[in-house]
C-alpha positions in Angstrom: -4.1 9.4 -4.7 -4.5 11.3 -8.1 -0.9 12.4 -8.6 -0.7 13.0 -12.3 3.0 12.4 -12.8 3.2 9.1 -10.9 3.2 6.0 -13.2 3.1 2.3 -12.5 6.6 1.3 -11.7 8.4 -0.2 -14.7 11.9 0.4 -13.5 13.2 0.6 -9.9 15.8 2.7 -8.2 19.1 1.1 -7.5 19.5 0.2 -3.9 23.0 0.6 -2.5 24.0 -2.6 -0.9 25.6 -1.2 2.2 25.9 -2.8 5.6 25.5 -0.9 8.8 24.7 -1.7 12.4 21.1 -2.7 12.8 19.5 -0.9 15.7 17.3 -2.6 18.2 13.6 -2.2 17.8 10.8 -2.4 20.3 8.9 -5.6 20.6 5.6 -6.3 22.3 5.1 -4.6 25.6 4.5 -5.4 29.2 1.2 -5.8 31.0 1.0 -2.1 31.8 2.2 -0.7 28.4 1.1 -1.2 24.8 3.2 -1.0 21.6 1.4 0.5 18.7 2.7 0.3 15.1 1.6 3.0 12.6 2.4 3.2 8.9 1.4 5.4 6.0 -0.3 4.2 2.8 -0.4 0.5 2.1 -1.5 0.0 -1.6 -1.9 -3.6 -2.4 -3.6 -3.1 -5.8 -2.4 -3.1 -9.4 1.2 -4.5 -9.7 1.4 -5.3 -6.0 -1.7 -7.5 -6.3 -0.1 -9.3 -9.2 3.2 -9.7 -7.4 1.5 -11.2 -4.3 -0.2 -13.7 -6.6 3.2 -14.9 -7.7 5.4 -14.4 -4.6 2.9 -15.1 -1.8 0.9 -13.1 0.7 3.9 -12.2 2.9 5.8 -10.7 0.0 4.9 -7.0 0.5 6.3 -6.9 4.1 9.9 -8.0 3.4 12.1 -8.1 6.5 9.6 -5.9 8.3 7.2 -8.8 8.8 8.6 -10.1 12.1 8.6 -6.6 13.6 5.0 -6.0 12.5 4.0 -9.3 14.1 5.7 -8.3 17.4 3.6 -5.2 18.2 0.4 -5.2 20.2 -1.7 -3.1 17.7 -1.0 -2.1 14.1 -2.8 0.6 12.2 -2.4 1.4 8.5 -4.1 3.4 5.8 -5.5 0.8 3.3 -5.0 2.7 0.0 -7.0 0.2 -2.1 -10.3 -1.6 -2.3 -10.5 -5.4 -1.9 -13.1 -6.2 -4.5 -14.1 -8.0 -7.6 -16.3 -5.0 -8.7 -15.8 -3.7 -12.3 -17.9 -0.6 -11.7 -15.0 1.7 -12.1 -15.4 5.4 -11.3 -13.9 7.7 -13.9 -10.7 9.1 -12.4 -6.9 9.1 -13.1 -6.0 6.2 -10.8 -8.3 3.4 -9.5 -6.9 0.9 -7.1 -8.2 -2.6 -6.3 -6.8 -5.9 -5.0 -8.4 -9.3 -5.2 -10.3 -10.0 -2.0 -8.0 -12.9 -1.1 -5.2 -10.3 -0.6 -6.7 -9.6 2.8 -4.5 -12.5 3.9 -1.5 -10.2 3.4 -3.0 -7.9 6.1 -3.6 -10.9 8.4 0.0 -12.2 7.9 1.3 -8.8 9.0 -1.1 -8.8 12.0 -2.8 -5.6 10.9 -5.4 -4.9 13.5 -7.1 -1.7 12.2 -7.2 -0.1 8.8 -8.6 3.3 7.9 -10.6 3.3 4.7 -11.4 7.0 4.8 -9.5 7.9 1.7 -9.8 8.8 -2.0 -9.7 5.2 -3.3 -12.3 3.4 -1.2 -15.0 4.2 -3.8 -12.8 3.7 -6.9 -15.1 0.9 -7.8 -18.4 2.5 -6.7 -20.5 1.7 -3.7 -20.3 -2.0 -4.6 -16.5 -1.9 -4.2 -16.8 -0.2 -0.8 -19.4 -2.6 0.5 -17.4 -5.6 -0.6 -14.2 -4.3 0.9 -16.0 -3.9 4.3 -17.4 -7.4 4.0 -13.9 -8.8 3.3 -12.4 -7.0 6.2 -15.2 -8.1 8.5 -14.9 -11.7 7.6 -11.2 -11.5 8.2 -11.7 -9.9 11.6 -9.9 -6.8 10.7 -11.2 -3.6 12.3 -11.9 -0.6 10.0 -12.8 3.1 10.4 -13.6 6.0 8.3 -16.1 4.6 5.8 -19.4 2.7 5.9 -22.8 2.0 4.5 -24.0 5.2 6.1 -22.7 8.1 8.1 -23.3 6.4 11.4 -21.1 3.5 10.4 -18.5 5.7 8.8 -18.0 7.8 11.9 -18.0 4.9 14.4 -14.7 4.5 16.2 -12.9 1.2 16.8 -12.0 0.4 20.5 -9.4 -2.2 21.3 -8.5 -3.3 24.8 -5.1 -5.0 25.4 -2.9 -5.1 28.5 -5.6 -3.4 30.4 -5.3 -0.3 28.1 -8.1 0.9 25.9 -7.2 2.4 22.5 -9.8 4.3 20.5 -9.4 5.1 16.8 -11.3 7.6 14.7 -10.9 7.8 10.9 -11.5 10.8 8.6 -10.5 12.3 5.2 -10.6 15.7 3.6 -10.4 14.1 0.1 -13.3 13.6 -2.3 -16.0 15.6 -0.5 -18.6 14.2 -2.9 -18.0 10.7 -1.4 -19.1 11.8 2.1 -21.5 9.2 3.7 -25.0 10.3 4.7 -27.9 7.9 4.2 -25.7 6.2 1.5 -22.3 4.5 1.6 -19.3 6.8 1.8 -16.5 8.2 3.9 -16.3 10.2 7.1 -15.4 13.5 5.5 -14.2 16.6 7.3 -13.1 19.9 5.8 -9.8 20.9 7.4 -10.5 23.8 9.7 -13.9 22.5 10.7 -12.9 21.3 14.1 -16.5 21.5 15.4 -17.4 18.5 13.1 -15.0 16.1 14.9 -14.6 17.7 18.3 -17.7 16.2 19.8 -16.8 12.7 18.5 -13.3 13.0 19.9 -14.5 14.1 23.4 -17.1 11.3 23.4 -14.5 8.7 22.6 -12.0 10.1 25.1 -14.5 9.4 27.9 -14.4 5.7 27.0 -10.7 5.0 26.4 -7.3 5.8 27.7 -5.6 6.6 24.3 -7.3 8.3 21.3 -5.8 8.0 17.8 -7.1 10.3 15.1 -6.1 9.0 11.7 -6.8 11.2 8.6 -6.1 11.0 4.9 -5.6 14.7 4.1 -4.1 17.2 1.8 -2.6 17.0 -1.7 0.2 14.8 -3.0 3.9 15.6 -2.7 3.4 18.4 -0.2 6.6 18.6 1.8 5.2 20.4 4.9 1.7 21.2 6.3 0.2 24.6 5.8 -0.6 26.7 8.8 -4.3 25.8 8.4 -3.4 22.1 8.7 -1.1 22.8 11.7 -4.0 24.6 13.4 -6.4 21.8 12.7 -4.0 19.2 14.1 -3.4 21.3 17.3 -7.2 21.7 17.7 -7.7 18.0 17.4 -5.1 17.4 20.1 -6.7 20.0 22.3 -10.0 18.2 21.9 -8.5 15.0 23.5 -6.5 13.1 20.9 -3.2 11.6 22.0 -1.8 10.5 18.6 -2.5 12.3 15.3 -1.8 10.0 12.4 -1.7 11.8 9.0 -1.2 10.4 5.5 -1.9 11.2 1.9 1.1 13.2 0.6 3.1 10.0 -0.3 6.1 11.5 1.4 6.7 11.8 5.1 6.4 15.2 6.8 7.7 16.5 10.1 6.8 15.3 13.5 5.6 17.6 16.3 5.4 17.0 20.0 2.5 19.3 21.0 1.4 19.5 24.7 3.2 16.1 25.2 1.0 14.5 22.5 2.2 13.2 19.1 1.5 14.7 15.7 2.6 12.8 12.6 1.6 15.2 9.9 2.2 12.7 7.2 3.6 9.1 7.4 4.3 8.7 3.7 4.0 5.4 1.8 4.7 1.9 3.2 3.8 -0.4 0.3 3.1 0.6 -3.3 4.1 0.2 -7.0 4.6 3.9 -7.6 7.4 5.6 -9.6 10.1 7.0 -7.4 10.9 10.7 -7.8 14.6 11.3 -7.2 13.9 14.6 -5.3 10.9 13.6 -3.1 11.9 9.9 -2.5 8.5 8.6 -1.9 10.1 5.2 -1.4 11.5 6.3 2.0 9.5 6.3 5.1 9.2 4.8 8.6 7.4 2.3 10.8 6.3 4.4 13.7 6.5 2.5 17.0 4.7 4.2 19.9 4.7 2.8 23.4 1.8 4.0 25.6 0.4 3.4 29.0 -3.0 4.5 30.5 -1.6 8.0 31.0 -0.2 8.7 27.6 2.8 8.2 25.4 6.0 6.9 26.9 8.3 6.4 23.9 8.3 7.0 20.1 10.7 5.0 17.8 11.2 5.4 14.1 12.3 2.5 12.0 13.5 3.7 8.6 12.2 1.7 5.7 12.6 1.5 1.9 10.1 0.4 -0.7 11.7 -1.5 -3.6 10.0 -3.8 -6.1 6.7 -3.5 -4.3 8.2 -4.6 -1.0 9.1 -2.8 2.2 12.3 -3.5 4.0 14.5 -1.8 6.6 16.5 1.0 5.1 20.2 0.7 5.0 23.2 2.7 3.9 22.5 6.0 2.2 18.7 5.4 2.3 18.8 5.1 6.0 21.0 8.2 6.5 18.9 10.3 4.1 15.6 9.4 5.7 16.9 10.0 9.3 18.6 13.3 8.4 15.5 14.5 6.6 13.1 13.7 9.4 15.5 15.4 11.9 15.6 18.5 9.8 11.9 18.9 9.1 10.9 18.0 12.7 13.2 20.5 14.1 11.1 23.2 12.5 8.4 22.2 15.0 10.8 22.2 17.9 10.9 18.5 17.9 14.2 16.6 18.4 14.8 13.3 16.7 17.9 11.5 18.0 19.9 8.5 16.9 21.2 6.1 19.6 22.8 2.7 19.6 19.2 1.3 20.1 17.6 3.2 17.2 16.0 6.4 16.1 13.7 8.1 18.7 11.6 11.2 19.1 12.8 13.0 22.3 10.1 12.6 24.9 9.7 13.8 28.5 
């Protein structure tokens, strides 16, 4: 994202070395349920790319690796290209990782990435096309961008444990990058529900669970505007079960709307960005969602902390700050987030 006051991380925040009871987390599900892992932005470019070259492909995932490997399906926003292209597009920040860094995604068992964002064309159409090729060769599904509008708008459908999951990817960033008869993204203007409603309904007829993933809004916004809230509600009303937002670099509130899940923004998960003391873009969650054919059964939040370009389970003050903040901002939507001996959960019927 083009956030003017973020700089490449040269110094890191001090992490308090506090020990506290580690909650239990969900692991892969039974034959009639499915465990889905969602994260916010995963930026493997710049200094992260360099660190992976030194420390190995598994480095970015820290102690979250085993948990990521234990789910049935993982979906992330891939906030970088995977390319050797040098055709840089003039902008404030351009992200790319070496194509071999796709192995990091494989090691974490990432099943689907959305590439509908404001960085997928950082290195021109050549960078986009190579990224798609790298993902295809690795067997990683992708949504939200393509060589034309048909490919960019095509959903991914995954069947596991007799449950069909459908994923649609969109962005409201960089409207000039919208695909048509040329490579680009699946662009939607927030408020234009008609543009996505038909695609959602068509997908809903084919699958049990629909996930709508969108890279939307400006950086550092603490809460969605009413226009964004209305759009999310309309998307749910059209047939979506899980609304997966990202782009702000900080997590926003959670809403349970008509017994469906809206994650307005899931923040960052891996990056090399400077940490602002107020906004704490280094704090976020792994969102674990258990579903069956009829809908969502359970939502667990695993607090995480990014430190030295690596994500780990949050502890001590970082754990408490993240949990207290998500409780507070979710309460504004009438959503209850509760801590138990087994972890942090969104209250569900």
